[in-house]
TISE-422276 format. One record per atom (N, C-alpha, C): x, y, z; residue number from 1. Coordinates in nm, 3 decimals, padded with zeros to 5 digits. Atoms other than C-alpha are relative to their C-alpha. Layout:
NODE        c1        c2        c3    nr
NODE         X         Y         Z   NUM
...
This chain:
NODE        c1        c2        c3    nr
NODE   -00.129    00.000   -00.067     1
NODE   -19.696   -16.312    13.114     1
NODE    00.107   -00.035   -00.102     1
NODE   -00.102    00.023    00.102     2
NODE   -19.396   -16.279    12.883     2
NODE    00.109   -00.095    00.046     2
NODE   -00.108    00.084   -00.051     3
NODE   -19.139   -16.449    13.106     3
NODE   -00.056   -00.103    00.095     3
NODE    00.047    00.104   -00.091     4
NODE   -19.198   -16.780    13.275     4
NODE    00.088   -00.009    00.124     4
NODE   -00.092    00.003   -00.113     5
NODE   -18.891   -16.759    13.499     5
NODE    00.092    00.121   -00.006     5
NODE   -00.097   -00.107   -00.013     6
NODE   -18.683   -16.468    13.622     6
NODE    00.099   -00.047    00.105     6
NODE   -00.105    00.050   -00.089     7
NODE   -18.355   -16.581    13.774     7
NODE    00.087    00.116    00.043     7
NODE   -00.089   -00.102   -00.056     8
NODE   -18.161   -16.351    14.005     8
NODE    00.118   -00.073    00.061     8
NODE   -00.122    00.052   -00.062     9
NODE   -17.802   -16.434    14.088     9
NODE    00.050    00.110    00.091     9
NODE   -00.028   -00.104   -00.099    10
NODE   -17.718   -16.250    14.407    10
NODE    00.109   -00.044    00.097    10
NODE   -00.099    00.023   -00.105    11
NODE   -17.446   -16.218    14.667    11
NODE   -00.024    00.103    00.110    11
NODE    00.010   -00.095   -00.111    12
NODE   -17.445   -16.059    15.009    12
NODE    00.088    00.121   -00.033    12
NODE   -00.077   -00.121    00.033    13
NODE   -17.322   -15.698    14.987    13
NODE    00.148   -00.008    00.037    13
NODE   -00.141    00.007   -00.039    14
NODE   -17.001   -15.773    15.177    14
NODE    00.080   -00.094   -00.092    14
NODE   -00.066    00.090    00.096    15
NODE   -16.920   -16.063    14.941    15
NODE    00.017    00.071   -00.133    15
NODE   -00.006   -00.076    00.125    16
NODE   -17.000   -15.847    14.641    16
NODE    00.113    00.103    00.005    16
NODE   -00.103   -00.102   -00.015    17
NODE   -16.773   -15.572    14.772    17
NODE    00.140   -00.062   -00.009    17
NODE   -00.132    00.063    00.001    18
NODE   -16.477   -15.803    14.837    18
NODE    00.036   -00.055   -00.138    18
NODE   -00.028    00.055    00.134    19
NODE   -16.509   -15.973    14.498    19
NODE    00.028    00.111   -00.100    19
NODE   -00.021   -00.112    00.092    20
NODE   -16.537   -15.643    14.313    20
NODE    00.136    00.063    00.022    20
NODE   -00.130   -00.059   -00.030    21
NODE   -16.234   -15.500    14.490    21
NODE    00.113   -00.092   -00.047    21
NODE   -00.102    00.095    00.042    22
NODE   -16.035   -15.816    14.420    22
NODE    00.011   -00.011   -00.150    22
NODE    00.000    00.016    00.146    23
NODE   -16.137   -15.845    14.058    23
NODE    00.057    00.121   -00.071    23
NODE   -00.037   -00.123    00.070    24
NODE   -16.090   -15.483    13.957    24
NODE    00.114    00.076    00.069    24
NODE   -00.102   -00.071   -00.079    25
NODE   -15.829   -15.387    14.217    25
NODE   -00.048    00.141    00.035    25
NODE    00.063   -00.128   -00.031    26
NODE   -16.070   -15.107    14.308    26
NODE    00.022    00.036    00.146    26
NODE    00.002   -00.048   -00.138    27
NODE   -16.044   -14.895    14.617    27
NODE   -00.140   -00.025    00.056    27
NODE    00.129    00.031   -00.061    28
NODE   -16.323   -14.965    14.864    28
NODE   -00.106    00.105   -00.033    28
NODE    00.096   -00.107    00.028    29
NODE   -16.488   -14.627    14.808    29
NODE   -00.053   -00.010   -00.143    29
NODE    00.043    00.016    00.139    30
NODE   -16.495   -14.680    14.430    30
NODE   -00.092   -00.120   -00.017    30
NODE    00.081    00.122    00.010    31
NODE   -16.631   -15.032    14.467    31
NODE   -00.138    00.023    00.062    31
NODE    00.129   -00.029   -00.063    32
NODE   -16.903   -14.917    14.707    32
NODE   -00.086    00.091   -00.089    32
NODE    00.072   -00.091    00.089    33
NODE   -16.999   -14.641    14.465    33
NODE   -00.062   -00.078   -00.117    33
NODE    00.053    00.080    00.110    34
NODE   -17.041   -14.891    14.181    34
NODE   -00.116   -00.087    00.047    34
NODE    00.106    00.087   -00.052    35
NODE   -17.249   -15.121    14.399    35
NODE   -00.126    00.080    00.030    35
NODE    00.118   -00.080   -00.034    36
NODE   -17.478   -14.843    14.522    36
NODE   -00.068    00.058   -00.124    36
NODE    00.061   -00.048    00.125    37
NODE   -17.537   -14.735    14.161    37
NODE   -00.095   -00.106   -00.059    37
NODE    00.086    00.108    00.048    38
NODE   -17.710   -15.071    14.106    38
NODE   -00.125   -00.012    00.088    38
NODE    00.117    00.031   -00.081    39
NODE   -18.051   -15.186    14.224    39
NODE    00.047   -00.084    00.119    39
NODE   -00.041    00.079   -00.117    40
NODE   -18.010   -15.320    14.581    40
NODE   -00.040   -00.147   -00.016    40
NODE    00.023    00.144    00.009    41
NODE   -17.987   -15.698    14.608    41
NODE   -00.135   -00.039    00.058    41
NODE    00.128    00.038   -00.061    42
NODE   -18.287   -15.719    14.842    42
NODE   -00.118    00.035   -00.089    42
NODE    00.109   -00.034    00.093    43
NODE   -18.504   -15.543    14.584    43
NODE   -00.008   -00.101   -00.114    43
NODE   -00.002    00.100    00.108    44
NODE   -18.396   -15.787    14.313    44
NODE   -00.061   -00.132    00.050    44
NODE    00.044    00.128   -00.057    45
NODE   -18.458   -16.088    14.538    45
NODE   -00.148    00.003    00.034    45
NODE    00.140   -00.010   -00.044    46
NODE   -18.794   -15.965    14.670    46
NODE   -00.095    00.047   -00.109    46
NODE    00.085   -00.044    00.110    47
NODE   -18.923   -15.847    14.333    47
NODE   -00.103   -00.108   -00.030    47
NODE    00.104    00.100    00.028    48
NODE   -19.257   -16.019    14.262    48
NODE    00.025   -00.080   -00.128    48
NODE   -00.028    00.073    00.125    49
NODE   -19.130   -16.116    13.916    49
NODE    00.107   -00.107    00.017    49
NODE   -00.108    00.096   -00.022    50
NODE   -18.835   -16.310    14.061    50
NODE   -00.058   -00.136    00.039    50
NODE    00.049    00.135   -00.029    51
NODE   -18.905   -16.683    14.052    51
NODE    00.109   -00.090    00.056    51
NODE   -00.112    00.082   -00.048    52
NODE   -18.558   -16.822    14.129    52
NODE    00.110    00.094    00.046    52
NODE   -00.116   -00.074   -00.048    53
NODE   -18.273   -16.686    14.339    53
NODE    00.114   -00.099    00.017    53
NODE   -00.122    00.078   -00.019    54
NODE   -17.925   -16.833    14.312    54
NODE    00.094    00.088    00.082    54
NODE   -00.089   -00.076   -00.087    55
NODE   -17.706   -16.720    14.599    55
NODE    00.144   -00.036   -00.031    55
NODE   -00.140    00.016    00.039    56
NODE   -17.344   -16.671    14.500    56
NODE    00.090    00.050    00.113    56
NODE   -00.079   -00.040   -00.115    57
NODE   -17.193   -16.639    14.847    57
NODE    00.108   -00.101    00.034    57
NODE   -00.091    00.107   -00.037    58
NODE   -17.001   -16.964    14.857    58
NODE    00.105   -00.028   -00.105    58
NODE   -00.105    00.044    00.091    59
NODE   -16.761   -17.164    14.649    59
NODE   -00.055   -00.017   -00.142    59
NODE    00.039    00.026    00.138    60
NODE   -16.763   -17.225    14.276    60
NODE   -00.079   -00.132   -00.007    60
NODE    00.072    00.127   -00.002    61
NODE   -16.877   -17.581    14.354    61
NODE   -00.144    00.019    00.045    61
NODE    00.136   -00.031   -00.046    62
NODE   -17.178   -17.446    14.545    62
NODE   -00.081    00.061   -00.113    62
NODE    00.068   -00.069    00.110    63
NODE   -17.265   -17.224    14.251    63
NODE   -00.032   -00.097   -00.114    63
NODE    00.023    00.098    00.106    64
NODE   -17.224   -17.507    14.000    64
NODE   -00.117   -00.093    00.036    64
NODE    00.109    00.087   -00.041    65
NODE   -17.459   -17.726    14.205    65
NODE   -00.135    00.071   -00.014    65
NODE    00.123   -00.076    00.016    66
NODE   -17.721   -17.452    14.213    66
NODE   -00.039    00.012   -00.147    66
NODE    00.027   -00.008    00.144    67
NODE   -17.686   -17.415    13.835    67
NODE   -00.054   -00.133   -00.052    67
NODE    00.051    00.133    00.040    68
NODE   -17.733   -17.791    13.789    68
NODE   -00.143   -00.020    00.049    68
NODE    00.135    00.013   -00.055    69
NODE   -18.037   -17.785    14.017    69
NODE   -00.101    00.081   -00.081    69
NODE    00.089   -00.085    00.080    70
NODE   -18.187   -17.497    13.820    70
NODE   -00.024   -00.061   -00.137    70
NODE    00.016    00.060    00.132    71
NODE   -18.122   -17.666    13.486    71
NODE   -00.091   -00.122    00.008    71
NODE    00.087    00.117   -00.019    72
NODE   -18.286   -17.984    13.618    72
NODE   -00.145    00.043    00.016    72
NODE    00.136   -00.051   -00.020    73
NODE   -18.589   -17.787    13.734    73
NODE   -00.059    00.052   -00.130    73
NODE    00.050   -00.057    00.125    74
NODE   -18.618   -17.606    13.403    74
NODE   -00.027   -00.108   -00.105    74
NODE    00.026    00.112    00.092    75
NODE   -18.593   -17.934    13.210    75
NODE   -00.138   -00.060    00.024    75
NODE    00.127    00.062   -00.039    76
NODE   -18.899   -18.060    13.400    76
NODE   -00.117    00.096   -00.010    76
NODE    00.103   -00.103   -00.002    77
NODE   -19.091   -17.733    13.381    77
NODE   -00.060    00.018   -00.140    77
NODE    00.063   -00.021    00.130    78
NODE   -19.346   -17.689    13.102    78
NODE    00.003    00.148   -00.040    78
NODE   -00.017   -00.140    00.038    79
NODE   -19.207   -17.351    13.002    79
NODE    00.080    00.007   -00.129    79
NODE   -00.082   -00.020    00.119    80
NODE   -19.027   -17.204    12.707    80
NODE    00.143   -00.049    00.025    80
NODE   -00.136    00.041   -00.031    81
NODE   -18.702   -17.286    12.889    81
NODE    00.018   -00.151   -00.004    81
NODE   -00.015    00.146   -00.001    82
NODE   -18.775   -17.659    12.900    82
NODE    00.057   -00.049   -00.132    82
NODE   -00.057    00.038    00.128    83
NODE   -18.692   -17.678    12.529    83
NODE    00.149    00.029   -00.007    83
NODE   -00.142   -00.035    00.000    84
NODE   -18.358   -17.510    12.588    84
NODE    00.084   -00.101    00.075    84
NODE   -00.074    00.091   -00.087    85
NODE   -18.260   -17.765    12.849    85
NODE   -00.034   -00.146   -00.025    85
NODE    00.048    00.135    00.022    86
NODE   -18.397   -18.078    12.686    86
NODE    00.106   -00.095   -00.055    86
NODE   -00.099    00.087    00.063    87
NODE   -18.091   -18.208    12.502    87
NODE    00.108   -00.045    00.097    87
NODE   -00.109    00.046   -00.085    88
NODE   -17.806   -18.408    12.650    88
NODE    00.121    00.092   -00.011    88
NODE   -00.121   -00.080    00.003    89
NODE   -17.490   -18.221    12.744    89
NODE   -00.020    00.146   -00.031    89
NODE    00.026   -00.142    00.025    90
NODE   -17.647   -17.880    12.732    90
NODE    00.103    00.084    00.074    90
NODE   -00.096   -00.089   -00.062    91
NODE   -17.398   -17.607    12.802    91
NODE   -00.070    00.129    00.037    91
NODE    00.063   -00.121   -00.049    92
NODE   -17.524   -17.321    13.014    92
NODE    00.108    00.090    00.057    92
NODE   -00.100   -00.093   -00.051    93
NODE   -17.315   -17.014    13.080    93
NODE   -00.066    00.104    00.089    93
NODE    00.047   -00.106   -00.089    94
NODE   -17.364   -16.775    13.367    94
NODE    00.110    00.104    00.013    94
NODE   -00.089   -00.110   -00.032    95
NODE   -17.198   -16.439    13.385    95
NODE   -00.050    00.055    00.132    95
NODE    00.044   -00.035   -00.134    96
NODE   -17.213   -16.364    13.753    96
NODE    00.049    00.139    00.036    96
NODE   -00.038   -00.138   -00.024    97
NODE   -17.208   -15.990    13.783    97
NODE    00.023    00.026    00.149    97
NODE   -00.015   -00.024   -00.144    98
NODE   -17.242   -16.010    14.162    98
NODE    00.141   -00.032    00.047    98
NODE   -00.134    00.037   -00.043    99
NODE   -16.902   -16.176    14.190    99
NODE    00.103    00.024   -00.108    99
NODE   -00.093   -00.021    00.108   100
NODE   -16.749   -16.093    13.857   100
NODE    00.061   -00.129   -00.050   100
NODE   -00.054    00.128    00.041   101
NODE   -16.688   -16.463    13.807   101
NODE   -00.074   -00.046   -00.124   101
NODE    00.062    00.059    00.118   102
NODE   -16.755   -16.647    13.487   102
NODE   -00.004   -00.150    00.020   102
NODE    00.010    00.144   -00.014   103
NODE   -16.881   -16.999    13.491   103
NODE   -00.062   -00.055   -00.126   103
NODE    00.057    00.073    00.111   104
NODE   -16.940   -17.229    13.203   104
NODE   -00.012   -00.142    00.048   104
NODE    00.022    00.133   -00.058   105
NODE   -17.094   -17.549    13.331   105
NODE   -00.068   -00.088   -00.101   105
NODE    00.066    00.096    00.087   106
NODE   -17.175   -17.852    13.125   106
NODE   -00.102   -00.071    00.085   106
NODE    00.108    00.056   -00.081   107
NODE   -17.510   -17.965    13.255   107
NODE   -00.067   -00.113   -00.074   107
């Protein structure tokens, strides 16, 4: 097994649509077209390789808490990622394609 953890950051389709339209000022039809060109969220979430799902349907604070929880879990996990999260003040960046938001959280 090459990967110990596969993290999917997902949002409900209606949240994804609204964020995409707001971010890019896209017309609804264009935004829907871009979303349907991607793998459906349910396939990503239900993929047997997916080990962690972070839902990006709420506030930035909700997302930051999920990122902290994941970093804490990975620090404790005997995986390749545990070394990445072992130092104090580790900075983890997430580019959240589902919402087009960028988060840089000091964990």
